[in-house]
N, C-alpha and C positions, 0 to 999 in steps of 0.2 A: 404185868409186863406183856403177857400173851394177849390180854384185852386191848392194850394199846397198839400192839402190832396188828391185831385184827381190825381195829378202827382205821389205822393208816392204810391197810390194804383196801378197805372198802372205799376210803376217800380217793385213793389212787385209781381204783377201778372206775369210780364215777368220773374222775377227771379224764381218764383215758377214753371212756365212752363219749364224754362231751367233746373231747378233742377230735375224735373220729367224726362226730356229727358236724362239727364246724367245718372240717375239711371236705365233707361230702356235700355240704349245703352252700351253694354259691352266694345266696343272699347274705349269709353270715359273713363271708369273706368280703362281700361288697360293702356291708355296713361297718365292718370292723377295720378294714384296711383301705379299700378304695375310696370310700366316702371321706374319711379324714384327710387323705391326700388331696382330694378334690377341694375340700374346704380350705386347706392350707393354701393351695394355689389360687383359688378364686378370691378368697378374702384377702390374702396377702398381696396379690397383684391387682385385684379389681377394686378393692375397697380402700379409699384414701380420703382423709379429711383435709388434705392440703389443697389449696387453691393456687393453681399455676396456669400460665399461658392463657389468661383471661382476655378474650377479645374485647377491645374498647376502641371507641372512636375519639380521636383528639381533634377538636375543631379549632383551627387557627384562623380567626377571621381576618387578621392582617399579619402575614408572615414578616418576621424580622429576626435579626440575630439573637435577641433575647428570647423570643418565642421558640426559636429552633433549639436553643439550649434547654429550655423548660421541657420541650417535647422529648429531648434525648433521655431525660429521666425515666420516661415510660418505655422508650424503645430499648434501652439497655437493661431494664428490669426483667428478671426471669419470671415475674408474676404476670406480665402483661404481653399481649400481642396487639400492639398499637397500630391503628389505621388512621393516618393523618388526612384531613380534609378541610375544606374551607367553608362548607355549607352546613348550617345547623339542620336544615330540612332533610338533607341526605342522611345525616347522623340519626335523626329521629326515625326515619324509615328503616334504617338498619336495626335500631332498637326494637321497633314494633315487630320486625321479622325475626327477632331473637338471634340475629347474626352478630350482635355485640351485646355485652352485658353492662356496659357503662359508657357514658359520654363525659369527656373533660373539655370544657369550653374556656379558651383563652380569648378574651374579647379584644376588639380592635384597638382599644386604648390601654392594653395591658402594659406595654413598655412605658408609657407615660406615667401610669399609676405606680408602676414598680419604682421608678425614680423618685416618686413622691412618698413612697413607703406605705401606700394603702392599696396595693394591688390585690385583687380577688380572683380566684379561680373557681369556676362552677363545676361541681362533680355531680352527675346524674347517674344513678345506679338502678338497674332493674330489680324491683323488690319482690319478685315472686318467691324467691327463697331468701327469707329475712336474714338467716345466718350468713349465707354466702354474700349477701348485699353488704352486711356490716364488715366482712373481711375485705371485700373489694374497696370499700370506702376507706378503710384504714390503710390498705396498701397504696391507694392513690395519694393519700396525705403523706405517707412515708416517702413516696417517690419525689413529691414536691419538696418535702423537707430536706431530702438528701441533695437535691439540686441547689437549694438555698445554702446548705452547708458548704458545698463546693465553691459557690460564688463568694461566700464569706471568706473561705480560705484563700481565694485568689485576690482578696482585697477589694472586691466589688461590694457596693452598698446594697444590702438586702435587709428588709425589716425582719430581724430575727431576734428571738428572745435571748436574754442574757445568760440563761442556764442551759448548759449542754447536758444531754441525756445519753448515758452509756448503758445499753440494755444487755443483759446476759441471761441465758436460759439454763436453769439448773436441771440436771438429770436428762436433758434432751437437747444438747447443744447443737445437734444437726437440725433441729426444728422439723422433725420428720414424724408424721402421724403413725407410721408403721411401728415406731418405738412404743406407742401407746396401744395400738390395736392388736399386734401379734401376740403379746402375752394373754390378752383376753380371748384370742382364738383358741388357746389351749383349753379354756373352759368349755367351749362348744364341742371340741373333740372329746373331752372326757365325759361330757354329758351324753353325747351321741353313743359312745361305746358302752358306758356304764349303765345308763338308764334305758335308753331306747333299745339297744341290742338285747339286753337281759330280759326286758319286758316281752319283746317279740318272741324270743326263743322259748321262754317258759310258757307263754300263752299258746304258742303253737303246739307244745307237747300236751297242754290241757285239751286242746281241740282234737288232737290225734288219739288221745287216750293212753299215751305211753307212760304218763306219770302214775296212773292207777296201777299199772303193773309193777312199778317201783315201790308202791306203798306196802305191798305184801312181803317185801324182802326184809332182812334184819337191819337195813339201813336206818339210822336214827336221824332226827331232824338236823342236828348240827353237822353231821356227816353229809347229808343231802345238800345243805346250803353251801358248805365248803366245796364239795365236789362240783356243784353247779356254777359257783361264782368264780372260783380260782382261774379257770381258763379265760374267762372274760376279763378278769383282773389283769392277767398277763397280756391280753390283747390291748387293754387300756394303757399299760405301761409301754407297749410298743408304739402306740399312737402318741404317747407323751414324748418318747424319744424322737419320733419323726418330727413333731412340732418343735422340739428344742433345736434339733439340727437345722430345720428350715429357718428358724428365727436367727440362728447364728450365721449360717453360711449362705442363705438365700436373701434374707432381708437385713442382715448385719445389725441386728438389735443387740445392744450391749448387755452383758450379764455381769452384774456387780455383786451378787449375793453368793451364798453357799449352795453348792450342788446338793449336798445332803439335805439341807433345809428345803430346797426346791422339790426334791423327790418326796420328802416327808409330807409336806402340805398337799402335794398332788395325790399321794396315797390316801390321805384323809378324804379329799373330795371324791375320789374314785369310789371309795367304800360307801360314801353317802349316795352316790349315783346308783351303785349296785343295790343298795337297800331300797331306794325308791322303786327301781325296776322290779325287784322281787315282790314288794308290797302291792304294787299295781297289778302285776300279773296274777298274784294269788287272789286278788279281789274280783277281777273281772273275767279272767279265763278266756277272753276273746281277743284274737290278734288285732282286729280292726279297732275295737273299743280301746284296747290297751295302747295301741300306737297313737290314737288321737288324744287319749288322756295324758300319755307321757309327753307328747308334743306340747300340750297346753301347760302342764305342770312343771316341766323341766326346760325344754329346749327354748321355747319362746321367752320365758322369763330370763333365762341365761343370756339371751341376745339383747332383750329390750330393757330389762330392769336391773342389770347387774353392774352398770357403769362401764360395760364393754365398749359401747358406742356413745351413749348419752350421759352427760354429767348428772348424777343423782341430785345434786344441790339445786338444779334448775327445775326439778319436778315438783308438782303440787305436794302439799304436806301429806295428804292421804296416801298417794301413790308411794311417796318416799317411806312412809311407815310400813307399807306392805313389803318393801324390799328387805326389811330387817329379818324376815322369816325365810328369805331365799338364800340357800348356801352359796349360790354363784356370786352373790354380792361380796362375800368375805373372801372367796377364792380369787376373784379378779383383783381386789385390793392388795392381797398378799403377793400375787404374781407380779403385778406392776411394781410393787415395792422391791421385791427380790431382784427383778431384772434391772430396773433403772436406778434404784437408790442403794440397794444392798440389804444387809440383815438389820433392818430397823425394828428392834424388838418391841417397841412401844406400839407398833401397828400389828406385828405378826402374832405376838402372844395372845392378845384379846381375841383376834379373829380365829386363831387356831383353837382356842378354848371353845368358842361357839361351835365351830365345825366338829370338834370332838364330841360335844353333847349331842349334836344332831346325828352324828354317826352312830353313837350308842343307841339312841332312841329308835332310829330307823332299822338297825340290825335286830334289835329286840322285837320291834313290830313285825318285821318280816319273819322272824323265827316263830313268833306266836301264831301268825296267820298260817304258816306252813305246818305247825304242829297240830293245829285244828284239823287240817286235811289228812295228816298222817295217822292221827289217833284212831 
């Protein structure tokens, strides 16, 4: 019993010492609190995959009531900022100057062909950004289709297919990319606090020589690791709560899962990030090298190869295979599931099992690396 009390006292003393060091070091506060808040605001408000208010030129070579009705489909659409003109040459100049991203051409015989049932509308889209171009093209087709449906409802003859399509979005009825991006933002914040901050702090102590003074004390390896990581674990949980509150009250992302499950899977990933940070800092002992290595190993893969922004299924097979060794891939999938779909255990349990194995392996690796230095 006395041995256990002594162990707890040593862990609490290390945590108190680490807490004082965090409060005295402005860079730790900046990385642990200020940077996550900046990421939440920058990514939440600045990053969006939605395409809205697209500037387009609508060329009406021969104005008529039918042409005016067709143009109204673009003017009333929230996805377009339509500029109506009668000259194709003027529209081409605007496209070359990147003042518009697309051109919709209603030819001079549009009304006549419409009455015959073979009217055509030419849609030209700037193809520098292929993904954006495809979205604009689909929106233009949707605006014309909506106009055709309105005319059909009014009893006017329009060449329209016999089958009506009623579309419905599951799990994201608002069709808002923030619902998809904000849960992934939590992964970046957890990675930043867990791996990057732990790596920098431990490496800084290696450079200053303060860890060598700790090696001659009765502190054991597990006590050292607990005392060193628990303060940053608490900072990570604070960052997690900031992200959750921002997702609910700033970006209004629905949360359909269990809060207990959300905290549990976040704890798993945070422990993995702490293990990566401790392992890297024990290996290199240099702040500069540790920061660069951590950025390459954790932060960049979490942003580019986790499914946070880019769909993993569209990546090459080799790159997609690499993502299976990245813990961020599984954490992103679980967060998006918990937020948007709920507690879908067929997704959560396999991914949580993989993260558990990674967590145990990384914590054992960091303990072994630290034990070699303390021995």
